[in-house]
Structures are given as structure tokens and as C-alpha cells.
N, C-alpha and C positions, 0 to 999 in steps of 0.2 A: 487435542492440539495436533497440528501437522508440523513436522520438523524438517526444515530445509538445511542441508549442509552448507557451510560457508568455508571459504579458503581465506586465510589471513596471512598477508605478507607483513611480518613483524617489523615495526619501525624502530626508531631509536630517538635519542634526544633531539635530532635535527629533522627527522621525518616522521610522519604519522603512520599508524598501522593501517594498511590498506585491506579492505574486505571485498571479496567478490562472491556473489551468489551464482554459482555456475549453472544452475537449472533455470535461471531467469535472465535471458540474454540482455546485456547492458545494465544490469542491476549491480551496483557497487556502492561502497561507502568508505569512510575512513574515520579515524579518531586518534587523538593524542595519547589516550590510554586504551588498553584492551577493553575495559568496561565501556568506555565511550564509543569505541569502534563497534561493539556488539549492539549497543543501544541505537546508534546511527544506522546500523545494518537492518535492524527491525523496522525502523521508520522507512528506510529505502525499499524494503520488501513490501510493506503496506502500500506505499505510493505506487510502486511498480504494478502490483496486482490491481489496485484501484484503476489505474490508467488502462491496463489491459482489459479489464472487465468493461470499462466505459467504451472501449474500442471494439467490443464484441469478440475479443480473443479468448482462447482457452488458456487456463493456467496450467502449466506443466506440472506433472507429479514430481515429487522430490526423488532424487537419485539416492542410491545407497552410498554411504560415506566411503566405502571401499572403492567404488567406481571413481569418485572424485580424487581420492588420495593417490590413485594409480596413474593419474594423468601427468605426463612429463612437464606440462606448463606450470604445475603447482609443486614441483620439486623444491624441497626446503621450506615450504609454507607449513603453517599449523592449521588445524581444522577445528571446527565447532559447529554448533547448530543455532538457528533462530527458529522460534516457534511462531506459528500463525494460527490464530483462532479460526476454525472453519466457518464461523458466522460471518467473518469478513469476506467470504467468497459466496455468500448466499444471496441471490437476487430474487428469492421467493417474494411475491407480492403479498403484503398484509393490509387488510382493511383497518383503518384507524379512525377514531373519532376525535376531532380537535375542537376547541372552543376559541372563537375569535369575536371581537366586537363587530357589529354589523357593518360599520364604516370600513373596517379593515377587510372584511370579507368582500364587500362591494368593490374595493380597490383591487383586491386580489383577482376577483373574477374579471374585472375590466382589463387588467394587465394580461391575464391568461388569454382572453379573447383576442387582444391585439396580436399576441404571439401565435394564435391559432392552436392552442393546446388546452387540455382540461385543467381544472383547478389543481388536481393531484399532480398532473404532469408539470405544471408550472412550479409548484412547491418543490418537487423533486429536482427540477432544473436549477432552481435557486440554491438548493442545498448542495448540489454537486459543484456549482460554480463558486460557492462561497470561499474566498481566499483564506479566511481564518475564522473558524467557528467561535473561537474564544474572544473575538473582538466585540461580540454583542454584550 
């Protein structure tokens, strides 16, 4: 696992706990409880990294916690870590074998041809564009 340090601006009964991931510019989150803040931060990191990889950007390496704690803009904040599975950063291509009914395969190929991409490319595109994989 890769551990990214997070800075937490502790909230109270009226404000949420704010979380910033300093190594990932623009990546932040919040939560009403610290547990929720950390959980939401893990989701924010995953989404940030996925978007960066899709844009062809490099994922920065995590900083040492001591470097983050020493920054004046985080004075009075508390710190922790979120973990990232290295597999989430792996764009290695794997060959897979799938089984589809012929009518579905024919439709898939026709749609891919209209888009000017391969069958695999079209499946990958649909997967990356899916708004909610759990909706199926």
C-alpha cells in the first residue's frame, strides 16, 4: 500500500472536519465525523488519481509527514494517512477472454465501428464513462 499524508482541519458541532491531501493539488474532502472524513478522503484520492491517469498525468509520490506538518498553512491541524492500493495506479494492459451472446457481440462491434475504435477500446471507454457501476 502507498500512504499519502492528509491534513485535517478539525470541525465541531457546526462545521465538518476538512481534509486536504497536500500532495494531490485540488484534492480535498470533509466529513461530519473523523471516520467519515477519512473515508471521504480515500474516495477523493481515488477519484483524483483516476482523473489524473485518464488525463495522462503523473501521480506525485507521497511526501514525508514531517514535511507536511512543518508547513505554516497547516498550523493547528491534525494529520493522518490514507492508503492507496498500487493496483489502482496500474495501467498495464491485460488480455482477457469474455463470453457474450452473438447478438450482443454484433451490437458491440457495430457500436465500436461507428466510434472508430476496437472492440476492446469501446469496452474500456464504456467502463470509464459509466456513472455508477453499481446501477447494473
